[in-house]
C-alpha positions, -999 to 999 in steps of 0.1 A, spaced: -306 54 -139 -318 41 -171 -298 42 -204 -304 71 -229 -329 53 -259 -311 77 -284 -295 112 -293 -307 138 -318 -294 172 -333 -328 185 -326 -361 175 -308 -398 191 -315 -421 189 -288 -453 189 -302 -474 174 -329 -495 205 -339 -491 229 -370 -458 245 -355 -447 212 -344 -450 200 -377 -433 227 -397 -405 229 -371 -397 189 -371 -400 188 -411 -374 217 -417 -349 202 -395 -356 171 -408 -352 185 -445 -320 205 -432 -303 168 -427 -298 169 -393 -308 142 -368 -345 150 -357 -376 136 -337 -411 148 -329 -420 141 -296 -460 141 -291 -488 131 -268 -507 109 -297 -493 104 -330 -529 100 -343 -534 136 -332 -503 148 -350 -522 186 -374 -555 179 -358 -571 211 -360 -589 214 -326 -609 249 -334 -617 263 -370 -612 236 -400 -598 261 -418 -563 277 -432 -559 311 -446 -575 342 -446 -569 379 -451 -532 383 -444 -531 347 -429 -533 331 -463 -502 350 -473 -483 334 -443 -493 302 -457 -481 311 -493 -444 325 -474 -444 288 -459 -449 271 -494 -421 297 -506 -401 283 -477 -401 252 -485 -433 240 -457 -460 221 -458 -489 240 -447 -498 250 -487 -495 213 -498 -515 196 -468 -545 228 -472 -543 219 -510 -550 181 -512 -573 184 -475 -596 218 -487 -634 214 -495 -637 251 -504 -617 269 -517 -622 313 -515 -601 343 -526 -609 369 -496 -608 407 -498 -613 407 -540 -628 437 -543 -595 455 -531 -560 453 -544 -543 419 -548 -520 434 -523 -544 425 -495 -561 394 -510 -561 367 -486 -565 331 -498 -586 305 -479 -597 274 -477 -624 254 -457 -608 217 -449 -618 182 -442 -599 181 -406 -601 145 -403 -581 140 -436 -555 169 -427 -549 152 -398 -541 117 -417 -525 133 -443 -501 152 -419 -498 120 -397 -486 101 -429 -460 126 -441 -443 132 -407 -444 88 -406 -432 88 -443 -403 110 -444 -371 86 -441 -348 91 -410 -373 111 -388 -382 96 -354 -414 101 -340 -419 95 -299 -451 92 -285 -452 106 -246 -449 138 -229 -419 156 -216 -419 156 -181 -384 175 -176 -353 192 -196 -321 197 -180 -285 206 -193 -261 176 -194 -219 194 -187 -213 192 -227 -241 216 -228 -264 189 -246 -303 185 -234 -317 153 -214 -353 149 -223 -368 128 -192 -405 117 -202 -434 108 -176 -428 74 -188 -389 76 -176 -381 75 -211 -346 94 -210 -334 112 -246 -305 136 -252 -309 165 -279 -285 192 -289 -314 217 -292 -350 215 -286 -378 232 -298 -412 236 -277 -445 235 -301 -469 228 -271 -498 248 -277 -526 258 -254 -512 225 -234 -494 239 -206 -509 240 -174 -542 244 -195 -577 242 -182 -611 241 -203 -642 262 -188 -682 255 -198 -700 278 -171 -688 264 -133 -674 233 -148 -637 232 -151 -616 204 -161 -580 203 -169 -564 197 -206 -559 217 -233 -585 199 -258 -611 176 -250 -604 147 -242 -565 154 -241 -543 164 -208 -525 190 -197 -490 193 -198 -481 210 -163 -450 191 -158 -433 208 -183 -444 238 -173 -432 240 -141 -398 229 -156 -399 256 -178 -403 285 -151 -378 265 -128 -354 272 -158 -362 311 -155 -381 310 -185 -411 340 -179 -448 324 -184 -481 344 -185 -512 329 -193 -538 334 -218 -569 321 -232 -585 311 -263 -621 295 -270 -638 273 -297 -677 269 -305 -702 242 -300 -700 219 -327 -738 208 -343 -755 181 -356 -763 188 -393 -794 171 -395 -809 190 -371 -801 227 -390 -827 235 -415 -796 252 -439 -826 266 -461 -831 293 -437 -792 307 -439 -772 328 -464 -754 303 -485 -716 307 -491 -700 287 -522 -664 286 -533 -647 304 -560 -658 297 -592 -621 295 -603 -603 284 -571 -570 295 -563 -547 268 -548 -517 275 -519 -492 256 -532 -474 261 -562 -449 225 -555 -473 203 -558 -505 207 -582 -531 188 -570 -570 187 -583 -589 213 -559 -620 196 -542 -640 231 -542 -678 214 -538 -682 228 -497 -708 251 -490 -706 271 -457 -741 291 -445 -743 320 -428 -771 328 -400 -773 359 -375 -778 364 -334 -805 387 -326 -820 408 -296 -834 376 -279 -804 360 -286 -780 385 -266 -805 387 -239 -801 345 -231 -762 352 -232 -766 382 -208 -785 355 -184 -759 334 -183 -727 364 -176 -730 359 -136 -718 320 -140 -696 333 -169 -658 321 -160 -644 353 -181 -664 374 -158 -660 360 -125 -624 360 -124 -620 321 -126 -603 327 -162 -572 353 -157 -554 347 -192 -564 375 -216 -585 362 -248 -577 374 -285 -593 407 -288 -601 403 -327 -616 368 -322 -638 370 -288 -661 351 -274 -698 355 -280 -701 369 -246 -672 391 -248 -690 402 -279 -723 410 -265 -705 426 -237 -683 451 -257 -707 456 -286 -742 457 -264 -756 484 -290 -754 462 -319 -789 443 -328 -769 411 -344 -738 395 -353 -730 373 -382 -716 337 -380 -710 310 -401 -719 273 -402 -688 255 -421 -686 223 -422 -661 199 -403 -656 172 -430 -665 165 -464 -697 144 -452 -707 173 -431 -706 150 -401 -703 182 -376 -711 217 -380 -685 242 -366 -707 276 -354 -678 303 -365 -680 335 -341 -697 313 -313 -668 303 -288 -683 303 -256 -672 295 -221 -709 302 -208 -732 275 -193 -743 248 -221 -780 255 -209 -775 292 -218 -752 285 -251 -780 260 -264 -810 280 -260 -791 312 -274 -781 292 -305 -820 283 -310 -830 319 -310 -812 321 -348 -824 313 -385 -816 278 -390 -811 265 -354 -843 266 -337 -838 227 -338 -799 226 -333 -788 196 -316 -751 201 -300 -729 177 -301 -698 194 -287 -703 220 -264 -685 252 -267 -658 261 -239 -626 282 -231 -592 273 -224 -567 290 -202 -529 283 -206 -493 292 -200 -478 308 -226 -438 323 -230 -431 356 -228 -415 356 -266 -396 389 -257 -372 362 -242 -366 351 -273 -341 361 -304 -358 363 -342 -342 328 -342 -373 317 -315 -342 306 -294 -346 317 -256 -319 341 -255 -306 334 -219 -312 297 -228 -290 285 -253 -306 261 -277 -339 256 -265 -368 272 -291 -399 278 -288 -426 288 -314 -464 286 -320 -494 291 -295 -471 289 -269 -453 320 -279 -487 340 -274 -502 337 -309 -535 323 -322 -541 307 -355 -526 277 -377 -510 297 -400 -489 320 -370 -479 289 -354 -469 267 -385 -451 302 -397 -430 299 -360 -423 264 -361 -409 268 -397 -385 289 -385 -379 275 -353 -374 243 -370 -347 262 -397 -330 279 -371 -323 250 -347 -306 229 -376 -287 259 -384 -276 261 -353 -263 227 -347 -250 227 -386 -230 256 -371 -243 280 -398 -256 317 -398 -295 319 -384 -319 327 -410 -337 357 -400 -366 374 -423 -370 414 -424 -400 428 -424 -400 442 -457 -395 402 -470 -423 388 -454 -456 385 -433 -434 358 -415 -405 383 -403 -433 412 -397 -451 385 -373 -412 375 -355 -402 407 -350 -435 416 -336 -434 394 -314 -396 392 -304 -397 434 -297 -432 443 -283 -449 428 -250 -479 415 -259 -511 413 -233 -533 391 -257 -531 366 -280 -513 379 -312 -527 375 -344 -519 388 -379 -530 412 -402 -523 432 -430 -523 465 -414 -497 449 -391 -471 452 -423 -457 484 -436 -444 469 -468 -481 452 -478 -478 461 -509 -446 439 -517 -458 414 -493 -485 398 -516 -497 364 -523 -489 363 -559 -452 374 -554 -441 348 -521 -416 325 -548 -399 362 -558 -394 367 -524 -386 340 -509 -377 313 -530 -340 319 -531 -335 325 -497 -352 293 -492 -327 271 -518 -296 288 -502 -300 273 -472 -312 239 -485 -352 238 -479 -360 237 -517 -355 204 -537 -338 201 -574 -370 198 -587 -387 228 -574 -360 253 -577 -358 241 -616 -395 241 -623 -392 277 -602 -363 290 -630 -383 283 -658 -413 305 -644 -394 334 -637 -377 326 -672 -408 330 -688 -422 358 -666 -389 379 -676 -396 371 -711 -432 381 -709 -426 410 -694 -400 420 -722 -424 410 -749 -450 436 -730 -424 467 -731 -419 461 -765 -451 454 -789 -479 470 -788 -514 458 -801 -543 472 -821 -575 491 -809 -591 458 -818 -571 441 -794 -571 469 -768 -604 479 -767 -624 452 -757 -601 448 -725 -604 486 -713 -645 481 -722 -650 454 -700 -630 479 -672 -644 507 -677 -615 521 -693 -615 549 -720 -604 531 -753 -577 533 -779 -579 551 -813 -539 538 -824 -515 512 -813 -502 509 -780 -480 492 -756 -491 462 -739 -473 471 -708 -491 505 -706 -523 487 -710 -516 461 -686 -510 493 -659 -545 505 -667 -564 495 -630 -593 473 -628 -584 453 -663 -589 410 -660 -550 402 -661 -560 368 -673 -579 378 -702 -552 405 -711 -527 378 -714 -552 357 -733 -553 382 -760 -518 402 -755 -495 367 -756 -515 340 -760 -483 316 -771 -471 321 -734 -481 300 -713 -475 308 -675 -496 301 -645 -524 323 -635 -507 334 -605 -474 345 -624 -498 365 -649 -508 383 -618 -477 390 -601 -468 409 -632 -506 427 -630 -494 439 -597 -459 448 -602 -467 472 -626 -499 486 -612 -485 493 -581 -451 504 -595 -457 541 -585 -460 531 -547 -430 509 -550 -405 539 -558 -415 560 -530 -403 526 -503 -376 508 -518 -352 533 -501 -369 527 -469 -366 490 -479 -333 490 -489 -320 510 -457 -340 480 -435 -323 453 -454 -287 468 -445 -297 474 -413 -307 433 -409 -275 424 -421 -256 443 -395 -252 417 -371 -245 427 -335 -223 404 -312 -243 389 -283 -213 400 -261 -216 436 -262 -215 457 -233 -239 481 -240 -244 497 -205 -203 503 -212 -217 531 -246 -219 559 -223 -233 581 -252 -262 560 -257 -293 571 -232 -300 550 -199 -331 531 -212 -315 523 -248 -286 508 -227 -310 490 -204 -332 480 -231 -301 462 -253 -287 448 -224 -320 431 -215 -330 420 -255 -292 414 -268 -303 423 -305 -289 400 -332 -286 427 -359 -290 465 -359 -323 458 -377 -339 446 -350 -326 473 -327 -348 496 -345 -379 477 -334 -371 480 -298 -396 503 -281 -375 526 -260 -345 532 -281 -348 556 -303 -338 570 -335 -308 593 -320 -294 559 -300 -292 540 -335 -274 566 -349 -246 566 -319 -249 526 -320 -240 529 -353 -211 553 -351 -196 530 -321 -197 499 -345 -179 516 -370 -153 525 -342 -150 496 -326 -140 478 -356 
């Protein structure tokens, strides 16, 4: 038997967005880390839409940045168009989004990971893993290479036993030109891990020289773009242009003619696809009464080498896809560079996992990303960050790092994933977050920076920068609460927002509470000498306009936080607590929750059961 090539504390399997964040976080926390990927050149590859962020997803990226992760920084550098979505609504549901140069993003990700001193990058495919007598893992690659690790994180994306479908054509792989990881899927099943089949898809890529963009609606970036990261300021490239076109009844008729050869409708694909991001054939099948659907034509790179047809993912035969594309404005001469296809793959039932993403029944094994049944780069990166942090903390013998639903969108996502049995890929929405007024993109640092600093994810320089910003915000708030403005200063601000004018001096803080005012214009008048970032100006404004709503929820949030702080031993025999309902005992034994906060979100555990358990914990002490 060949000798082990190296020993590690954490090995991350997969170089996608989850793998990047997981390996970077573990490395940052000072444990010996390796990133194992099929291809080092494919690190950070954007296999689907070359964009980051959006409504609720942008908030996740802001959370990642506040926690010391990489996605926000990479996006700011690789972005070619920046837009803030939902600006017609309040800042609580604003969603920053960036169209990226997909090639440059991957180059930056690879460059970043290869430059981290002490992080090992291993090129190969994991074939099997097994537990050694000392509880460490033996990892064996397809080429026979063997490694030892105390923990490992599987971030395999859509590559577990994956198949690709276009019409009646089927091929093996999780992405065009890349193989499927069948051995790892088999090994997980033999280890007792429950897997399920899911489906995703991607649309055709078009040659821009064959498109008539003047027939489409033009979509530019914001005049004054927002960055994702406040830790590393870079000039934003905002020159990218997107376009909007639309399907029509002729398009739908052509698509329907291919339904008989659709692997989705014929039963050849068994996995469930994302309901909120359906394929075009699923969309036409479900919403047949609509006379058209909006599509976005998005450049994949700065030089517009290929155009991504956002909203037109499909597994229909190639000739049907092409004929349908030719019926739409701007696409009548479209030349396809890569035809759309569906991917079916194995994913992990995430209810087997703790909120740390560690498998409850397989200590030291973590999962993160699309393999957990989610969709989207942002959801994957958020999971990878949390899994990498917790794998490192386990190695160091420290307490796990768990975020509550009232603290971050990541906390909402984690709680949903580990407690709700999903039958389709999970996608984050603002509606999933009951405390979304508190979880804004402008206050990510306020919510999370200190927590990240406490575990070692924030550098001294970043921390000092934040302390200076936080001090400035407190000083400005004190100033606004004490000082007042004259009618000549205040009325132009009120007039622009359609507010009633004043005839006497008024406290600046009262003006800031007026809905609809422009915070940036306000601060330029109220305190021009106090230099705050634009994000901090919006934070102070949001805090004031939502203040009345905050007071109603603060008690509920404080109660939830207390519940999340009450740790539960994995050795509790819930079946012996006879006062609990039988269903609650079964669910608690199956889930083995880590906190009382997690108990409150387990389906089948009622409020009466929570009261009984809290009393039992108190008396058992």
